[in-house]
N, C-alpha and C positions, 0 to 999 in steps of 0.2 A: 448370476448372469452367465448363460452359456449360449453361443450361437455357432451353427455350422456354416461352412462356406456357402452352401446352397441357400440357407436362410438369409445370410448377409446379402447375397446377390439379389435375391427376390425382393427383400425389403427396400434396399437402396436403389434398385433398378440399375445396378452397375454391370459393367463388362469386366470379365476376368482377362486381363492382358497377358498374364503369365501365371501359371500355377505350378510351383516347384516345391511346395511343402503342404502336407496335410495338417489340419489344425482344428481346434475347437476354441473359439474366442471366449475368454473369461474377463479380459480387461481391455479397456479402450483408452488410449492416450492421444493427446494432440500437442504436447510440448515435449520435445526430445530431451530437454534438460531435466525433466521431472519423472523420468521412467523409474519404476520400482520393480515390477514383475515383467520380465521380457518374454517368458514362455507363455504360449496361449494368449498373446496380446496383439491387438490391432493398433497400428499407428495411423491416425487420421491427419493427413496433410492439409491443413487449412490454409488457404491462399493468403500469403503475407503481403502487407503493403510495401515492405522493403524488398520483395522479390526473393526472399531467402528460402522458398519452399524446398528447393533442391538440396541445400545444405542441411536442412532439418531432417529430410528423409535419410540422407547419408549418415547423419549423426545417429539417428535412431537405429539404423542398420548396424553401425559399428558397435552399438551398445547391446545388440542381440535381437532386435525386432526382426521378424521375418514375414509379417503380413502388413500390407500398406493399402490405404485407400486414398486416392488422389483425385483431384478434379482439374488437372492441368496437364494436357498432353505434352507440353514443352518440358515439364518436370520429368515425365516418364522417359522422354527421349534423351535427357541430359544426365540422368543419374548413372552412376558407374555400372558397367556391364555385370559385375559380380553381384550387384544388388538384385537385378532381375533373375540372374541364374540361380540364386539361392532363396528366392522369395515368391510369395503370392502377391500380385499387384492388381487391385480393383480400381477401375476408372469409373467415376460417377460424375453427374452434371455439376453438383455443388456439395462439397464435403459437409458443410454445416447442416444443410437440408437432409443429407443422408443420415447424419447422426440423429437428427430430430425424428426422422422416419423410424429408425431403429428403436429409439426411446418410446415412440408412440406405439409401435407394435408390441414392445415389451410390456408396456403399461396395461395393455388389454388382457394380459395373462393373469392379472390379480383382481381379487374381489374385495380385498381389505380396503377400509375407508381411507380416503385421502382428504386432508385439510389443506387448502391453498390460501396463502396470505399475500395480499398486496397492499399498496398505499405508499404515501410519501415518506413516512417515518415509522419506526417501531417493528418492522417485519421480522427482523432477526431476533430482537429481544423477545417478542411474543412467542416465536417458534422455540427459542431456547428455554423460556420460562415454562411453557407447556411441557416440554421434555423434562425439566427439573421436577415438575409436580407429578408426572405420570409414570416415569420409568420404573419406579419401585412396584407399580401395580400392574402395568400392562407392557407388552413388548412394542415400543414406539420407535419409529425411524424418523429422523429429520435430516433435511439436506445439509451438507457440510458447510460450515462457516456461512458466508453470504453468497452461496451459489444460486443466483437468481436471474442470470442473463440467458441469452439464447443458447449458449453452450452449457452454462452452469446448470440450468434446469434439466437439460438432457442427461448430463452426468448424474444429477441427483436422482432422477427417475430410475436410472439403471442400477441404483443401489437398493431399491425396494426388494424385499424378499417375502415369500409366502407366509412366514411366521409373524409378520408385523401386523399387529392389531390396528394400528393407526400410523399413517405416514404424513408428516407435516412438511410441506414444500412452500418456499417463498418464490415470488415472481416479481421481477422488476423490469420496467421498460423505460426508454428515453425518447421514443418518438412514435408517430402514428403507425399503425399496421404491424406492430410487433407482438401484441398479446395473443392473437389468434394462434400463432405457432406454439406458444407456451400452453395455451388452453388445451390444444390437441394432445400434447404430451402428458399434462398433469391429470386431465379428466377428473376434476375435483368433485367430491360429493358435498362438501361443505366449505364455505369461504369466510374469511375475515377481511374486511376492508378497513384498514387502520385509521386513515385520515387522508386529507389532501392538502398539499402545501406547494411551495415554490420549486421543489426539486424537479429538474428536467423540464421546466416551463418552456424553455427555448425550443423544444421539439414539437410543440403543439400550438395551434392558432390561439387557443384560449383555455382556461381552466376546465370549462365544460367538456371540451373535446378530450382533454386528458382523462377526466372521470369516465367518460363513455368508453374510451380505449381500455382503461383498467377494468371496467365492468365486464369486458369480453371474457375475462378469466372465469366468470361465474355464470356464463350463459346456460350451462347445463347442470348447475348445482341444485341440490334439494333445499338448502338453506344458506342464508347469508347473514353474517353478524357484523354490525357496525354501530357507530355512535350517532344518535340523532342530533347531538349538539353541533355537529359540523353541518351547518344549514345547507350549503350548496350540495354537499354530498347526499344528505337526506332527500332534498328536493329532486336530484337527478335519479337516485335509486327508485323513488316512488314513481316518478314520471316514466322511467324506462319499463318498470313493471306494468304500468297501465298500457304502454305502447306495444306490449308483447315482445320486448327485447329478449327476455329470458325464454328459452325453449321449453322449460318445464314450469309447473306451478310452484315457483320458488317461495319458500317461507322466509320472510324478513324478520330477523331477530335483533332487537335493538336495546341499547341502554342509554340513559340520559341523567344529567344532573338537574335538569330544569323542566322537563315535560314528561308526559306519560310515555312509558316504554316497558318492554318485558322486564328489564332490570332497572330499577330507579334508585338513584343515590338520594337518600333522605337527609343525611347529615354527614358532614365531614369534620373531623377534629384533628388538626395538625398540631403535633408537638415538636420538640426540638429536633429529633432525628427520626420519628416515625409518626404514623397517623392511624386513626380508626375511622371506618366508614359504616354507617347504618344503611342497610340495603333492603329493598323490597323486590322479590322475584315472584311474579304470579301470585300475589296476595300472601306470600310468606316473608316475614321480616326476620332478618338476622344481621349480625355484624361481622366484619373482618378487620384484622390488624395487618397493616402494611409496614415493612421495615424501611420506608423512605417517605419523603414529603414533596418531591418535585412533581409537577403536574403531568409531565410526559410519562413518568414511571407509573403514576396512579392510573392514567389512561390505559397504558399497556396491561396493567394488572387487571383492570376491569374487563378488558377484552378476553383475557384468559379466564376470568371468573365466569363470564357469560357463556363462553364455549363449554366449560365443564358443567354448568347448570343445564344448558341445552342438551348435553349428552347424558343427563340424569346421574351425574356423579353426586355422592352424598355431600350435603352442605358441611357436615363435620369434617370430611376429608379436605374439602376446599379451604375451610378455615385453618386447618392444621398446616397444609402445604403452602398456602399463599403467604403465611406469616414467615415461612422459611426461605422465601425467594432471596436470591443473592444477585448482586450486580453482574451483568454479563460483559466481559471484556472480549470483544471480537477481534482483538489485535494482538499479534505477537510483539512483545516488547524486547528490544535489544538494549541491554544496559552494560555499563562498565562494572566489572567485578573486581574483587581483591586479587592481588598478586598477578596483575596483568591478564586476568581472565575476561572473557566476554560472556555475559549471561543472557540467554534467551528465555524470557518468562512467558509461559503458557499454562497458567495454573487455574483455569476455570473449568476445564473438563478433560477427560481422557477417554476417547473412543478411537477406534481403528482409523477412521477417515481423517480425523484431525491430527492423529499421531503421524500419519504419512505426510501430511502437509507440513507439520512442524519439523520432522526429521529432514525433509527436503530443504527447508529454510536453514537448518543447522549446517547442512553440507555446503551451502552457498558461502559460509563464512571461511574465507581463505586466510584470515590473519593468524590463525593458530592451526598447527598440524594435527593436534590431538583433539578428538571430539568425545564429549561425555554426555550420556543421557541419564537423567534422574527421572524415573517413571513410576507412577502409582499403578495399582490395579486398574485394568481397563474395564469399564463398566458396560454392561448390557450390549455385548457384541453379537449375540445371537448364535455364538459358537460355543462348543464345550470348552472347558478351561484348557485342556491339553492342546486341542487344535488351535485355539487362539494364541497361546504363547509360543507355539511352534511357528506360527505365521509371523509373530513379532520378532522372533529370533532370526528368521529368514530375512526380514526387512533390515534389521540392524547389522547383520553380517554383510548383506548386499551393499549397504551404504557405508560400510567400513567404519562403524563407530568403534572407538577404542575401549570404552569403559562404560558399563551399565551399573546403575544403582537402582535396584527394584525395591519398592516400598508398598506393603500391603499383604494381607494374608493369602490372597490367591497367587500373586506372583511369587511370593515366598514358597508356597507349596509346589510351584512348578519350576523352581530355580535350577533343577538338574537339566532342563531343556536347553538352557542358554550356553552357547559355545564360545563366548568372548569373555574377557576379564570382567567379573561381576561381583557385587556384594548385595546382600538382601536383608531387609529389615521388616518386621511385622507392622510397624507404624512409623509415622513421621517423627514423633518424639524420640524413639529409639535411635533413629539416624542422627537427629540433632544432638543427642547426648554424646555421640561419638564423632561429631563433625570436626572437632579440633584435631582429631587424630588423622584426618584426611588432609592431604596436601594437594590443593587445587592451585595450579600455577601454569600460566601460559596455555590455557585450554579454552575451547568454546564449549559452554555447558548449557544444554537444553533442559529446562525444568518443566516437566509435563505431567500434570496431575489433575485428577478429578477434584471437584470442590470440597468434598468431605474430608480429604486428606490434608487440607490447610497447607498447601505447598508454598503459600506466600511467606510462611516462616522461614523456609529454606532460601527463598529469594532474598529476604531481608538479611539473612546470615551471610550470604555469599556476595552480595553486591557491595560496591565501594561506597563508603559512607561519605556523603557530601551534603551541603545544605540544600534546602528544599526548593530553591530557585532552579528551574530547569527549562531547557529548550526541547520541546517535543517535535520530532521530525517524522512526518507521515510519508513513508517510502512508497506506499500505494499511490498517493497523490502525485509524488514525484514521477513515478512511472506513467501515470495518466498524462501528465504534462509533456513528458518525452514523446508519448504517442500522439498527442495533439500536434506537436511540431513535426513529427514524422509524417502526419497526414498532409502537411503543407509542402512536403518535399517530393521530388522525383524519386522513383524507386531506387535509382542507382546512386543517389547523392549520399555521401558518407557523413557521419556526424562526429565532431570533436566536442567534448564537453569540458568546460572549465571547472576544475576542482581546486583551483588556487585559493589562497586565503582561507584554509580550513573549510573548503567547499562553501564559501560565502557564510561562514560561521556554523555550518551544519555538520561538520565532521569530515574527516578525510577518507580513511579506508572504508568506513561504513557506506558512504555514498558511492565510492569507487567500486565496491563489491557489487552493489545493485546494478550499476551501469555496465560492468563487465558481464554480469549474468544476462543483462538485457541487450548485449551484443552491440554496443556503440563501437565506433571504429578507433577513436583516439581519446585520450585524456590530456589535459593541459594543466601544468602547475606553474607557479611563479618562479620558484627557486629549486635548485637541485636537491636540497635536503627533503623537500616535500615529495619529490619523485622517488628518492631513496627509501623513504618511509613506506610509500605505496608498494615498492618492490619487496620490501621486507614483510609486508602484510599479505603477500601472495598475489598481487595484481600483475597480470602478464600482458595487459594491453599496451600498445605503443603509447609512450608518454612524451609530450613536448614540454621542454623547459623554456619558459618565456623570458626569463631574466638571468641568463647564465653569466658568470664572470670568470675571469682567468683562473681563480683558485678552485673553481668547481668542476673544471673540465675533466679532471681525473675521475671524480665520482660519477660524472655523466657517462664517461666511456665504460667504466667498470660495471655500471648498473644498467647498461643498454638503454639509456635515456637519449632523447633526441633534442638537441639545443636549437633554439631560435637564433639565427645569425642575422644581425641587423646592421653591421658595419664592417669595413675592411679590417679594422683593428681586431674585432671579435673573431673574424674568420682566421686571421693570422695567429691569434692566441690558440685557437682550436687546432690548427695545423701543427703548431709547435707541441701541443699536448699529445697529439696523435703520434708524432715522431718520437717523443720521449717515452711513450708507453708501448711502442711497437704495435699500434692498432692495425694489425694486418687484415682483419676482416672488414675494415671500413667503418664509418659512422654516418648515420643518417642525420640530416639537418633540415631546418625549415627556414627559408629565406624570407625575411620581412622587407617589404617594399614600402616606402613612404609615398603615399599618393595624395596626402593632404592633411593627415592627422598631425604631422610634425612632432611626433613623440619619439619614436624609434623607427629605423628603417633605412634602406639604401635609397638614395635620391637618384634621379635620372643620370646625373653626372658620374655616379659611382658604377654604373652598369658595365662599361667596358673593362674596368679594372677587376670587377667581380668575376666576369666571365673568364678573364685571363687566369686569375688565381685558381678558379675551379678546374679549368682545363689542365693546369699544372699539377693538380692534386686529385687524381682519380679515386682515391680512397674516401674522399668526401662525397657522399651520395645525397643528392637533393631529393628529399621525400615530398616536400611541398613548397610552393611559393604562395605567400599570402600578404594581405594588407588589412587595414582597419578603417572602416567608414567613420568619419568624425561625427556625423549627425544622422545615423540610420533611423532614429526614432522621430526625427523632426520633420513634420510635413512641409515646413516652409523652406527646407534646405534640400528638396528633392533634386534640384538641378546640380547642386554641388556634389551630392552623392553619386549622381549619374556620371558626372565628370570624373570622379574618383574611380568608378567602375571601368570606364573606358580607358583611363590611363593604366589601371592595373592590367586590363586585358592586353594592352599594347606592350607593356614592359615584360609581362610574364611570357608572352609569345616570343619576344626577342630573346629572352633567356633560354627558353626551350629549344628554339631553332639553333641558337649559337652553340648550346651544349649538347644538342641532339638527344634530348631526353623528353619524356612524357610523364610529368609528375602531377600530383594533386594540386589544385588551386582553390583558394578560399578567401572570401572577403566579408561574408555576412555573419553578423552576430544574431542574437535572438530577435531583436527588432527588425533587422535586415531581412530575415527569413520571411517575415510577413509583408514588409513594405517593398522589397525588391526581389520577387520570386524569379525574375528573369536572370538574376546574377548568382544562382546557386553554384555554378561551376562544378567542381568535383566534390566539395565538402563544405559544410557550414559549421559554425562554432556556437554552441548553446551555453548560456550562463544563467543570468538572473531569471530568465523565463521559466526554467525548470522549477523554480521555487514559487511559481504562481504570480510573479510580478511582471506585468506586461508593459514595458516602457513604450511600446508602439501604440498602446491604447486601442488596439483593434480586436484582440481576441481575449479580453479580460473575462468574458462570460464563459469561455471554454476552459480556462485554466482553474485548477484547484489550489487552495492554500496548502503549503507544505509544512511551514514552521509555526509553532505556537509557543509563546514565551510566557511562563507561569511562575508564580511564587505563592507564598502562603501568608496569612495574617499571624504576626508574632504576638501582638498585644492590642487590646481595645480598652479605651478609657473615656469617661465622660468629662468634658472640659467646659468651663463657663465662658459666656460671651466676654470678649475683651482679652482672653488668654492668647498668648502667642505660641507658635509651634515651630521648632527646628532652629537651625543655626541662624544667627543674625536677627532672630525674632521676626523672621520675614512672613510667617503665616499668622495673620491676625484674625481671630474668630469673631464674626459679626453676629453670632447667635450661640446659644448653648448647643454644643455639638458632641457627636460621637466620633472620636478620632482613633484610627488604627495605624499601627506601625507594621509595615510589610518588609519581608526579608530580601530586598533587592535595592541596589544602589548603582551609582555611576561606575563603580569598579566592576560590576556585573554586565554593564552594557545598557543600563537604563539612564539615558543622558540627563545631565543636570538641568538642561533647558526645559525639561518637562515639569519642573517643580512649580509651586505657587499657582496651581490651578490651570497651568498651560496644557494639561493633558488629562485624560480620563483613563481609568482602568475599570475592569469589569469584575464585580463580586456578586455571585449568585444571580447572574443575569442582569444586574443593574449597573449602570455606568456611574462611577463616583470620581470626583476630582482629586488631584493631588493637593496637598496643603503644605506650605513651607518649602524650604530648599531640599532638593534631593541630596542625601548624604552618600558617603562612599559605599556603605554596605546596607543601608536602610533608607526607606522613604515613608512618608506619612500620607494618609488619605482620609477624606471626610466621609465617614460612613453614616452620617445622620439620615435616619429614615430607612435604613437597609437592615434587614434581618440577617445577621452574620455572627460568627463566633471565632475564637482563636483556632487556628489550624485550617480554616476555610481557604479554598483556592482563590487566587487572584489572577486574572488574565491581563497580561500587559499588551499582547497583540495576538490575534488569531484570524480566522476567516472573516469575521465581522468587524472587529476593531483592528484594522489591518496594519501591517508594518508600513505601508505607504502613508497611512494616516499619521503614524508616529513620526515618520521621516518629515512629513510636511510641518508638523509642530516644531521640529528641530531645524527647520529650514535647510534640509539636506535631502539625500536620496536614499531609497531602501538599501542600496548596496552598503552604504556606510553603517546603517543600523545593524544589518545582519553581520557584517564583518566585525563589528565592534562588540559583539556579545562575547564576554570573557570565556576563556577555556576552563575557568574554575566552575562555570555553570554546567551542571550535569546535562548531558545529551541523552535522551531516550528515543529510541527508534521504533516506530510502529509499522508492522506489515499486516494489512487487513486481509 
């Protein structure tokens, strides 16, 4: 990808406001935090909902970018003069549309075939499986990770090169009139429509409208692959072809289990861990072996099989490669390692695009100063070996990685290229044989390897060994929820996020790291020790301590934390601590007013004395004044909440006028943001809403689940009718039953109230009841009628069997369930 200034201006229809540098663009970025190569790079300033366009431009400039495209005259006028003096700045009408225009123009330069994939599920899996099956035989390009959005598709298209035999791109939409932009960029020759489901239903009037919108991707395709068994999809495709919806005489290529199609499934034989399928393709019968048995994987594999058959690949090649398919993990896992290390597991592939993404994520980990990269050979880059590893060396030097371990014959052969501390091994086993000689301690370690290198062995060797009960935290969904709440805020409203109580059970510094990277304004913890731990983990955001006590003020002062002050006594204790520690630079505080919660806070009667004490102690700096609504989520208490808001407004105004200050004011929590938008003041406080729990019951359909609580089956046994199960013989079997013991109990955070059939868990997609009392470390479930084995996964709550459902069964609230998950339960963090 190379563009001149003249080409950029012509394609984007932009105006050059200032031209102070000559350039040839080879890289385009739109996130100043993720810059890799700054020379010959263009920074695209996409208008931000929080109004931070200006700071993003200036951050990119400080990191070395000298070419900018903006769509906001205000940004241009407000950026520092030296940015304009040393840069080329292009003004366009809309930055996203300009990027799409560049991608569309670029796509016209290539004749290689493009496969486009859309649908509700399976897009990324099919893309990655086709790559797995083809990369050894043809030069194949596929879009990075799940880059299928309006911006992601543009970036994906810009990665296509002349040498690619086939480019595989996925496209996703969430509302009407989005697909036409993606179609213009992708210009697909052949398409796969995976299926149609509930995903993003809210953006369309009905399912038919969603299908038609997605079909826009294939308007100019030569052929379209789909499954006839999805009846509505089949009917709509057939109908649109008759109506002339497609501009070319498109060839419909289908498969089915139940009716005539180009590819017909004649017989399916599912075994314990794999299955075989007898198929008929255009009067030719053959069989394939698949290394899985779940219906979604079988469907995805059949889409891949039909594509390869349609492209006239040999049946023998398909049989060979489809049997070798491996699960695709599209998420970066963050795990606790031995010796206080943090492990980032990305062991399903290794290419240049995904390496850049993973290294960027490694650099976001502030809890350890030292960064380690364990890297396999990078497969099918399209570059010669020397050029490839020179580029990788530039990347890891730029990102200041401290130590590289290279594994594989190619990287071993090019080891002289690397200029940082490095060790190299010909294969994974060679490294594992010497792993005990390596001392990994207090480091963030990225394990990044292509599937053939079996880097999961390295992950298993380095991660902390804990029992199989785990809480999975989806950081991508947490960020989504943060953005949902941001969309309900004024651009200037700041955000404070509650990370107290181990971030509602989800982890402390791991969540804080993400929030710091996503540029929230404040964090809040319950106690000083929580704040100290965050400071020691590299968190630099302002941190409010909500429950400070007299003994903690020294720690608060020395770690630059900001205490909540809620009484005259607590203020006096702080003043005395400041005097004893010679706190010359002052300390910021947050004044809590009691407007009706009656938990903590200054009452109306306290205000005169509070003002007097603050005037006498100018080193005490008021950062914010706040209060707490007692019933923000309760629609029947709106009048009470409004009274609280008015009282808060009056008292905070009195404080500001008397002290002659102008500080942040905040009263809204997650529910309050939705129910009382008029009371945003200067800042809001987000808590449980970030985890997908909407206590206001107003935006549940917009939020995504963040936490999934899982364990595994330890033992399965057949028991006769009349047998009892568990302590106190409380579980009486009323039939011959299959009973499983699972590795979770009330000491892990699976409450005792859930025993004796009071709750269900999910095993292989089926809901099964508990039986008997919940034990401290184990529980029993009735597996009768469910196909399962020892080691199978058990879901305690997820996006379907929700934490709110579990809380209801325990006659409590989701807060208590999440906060009650034991710290002995392993936390695994995913970033998709």
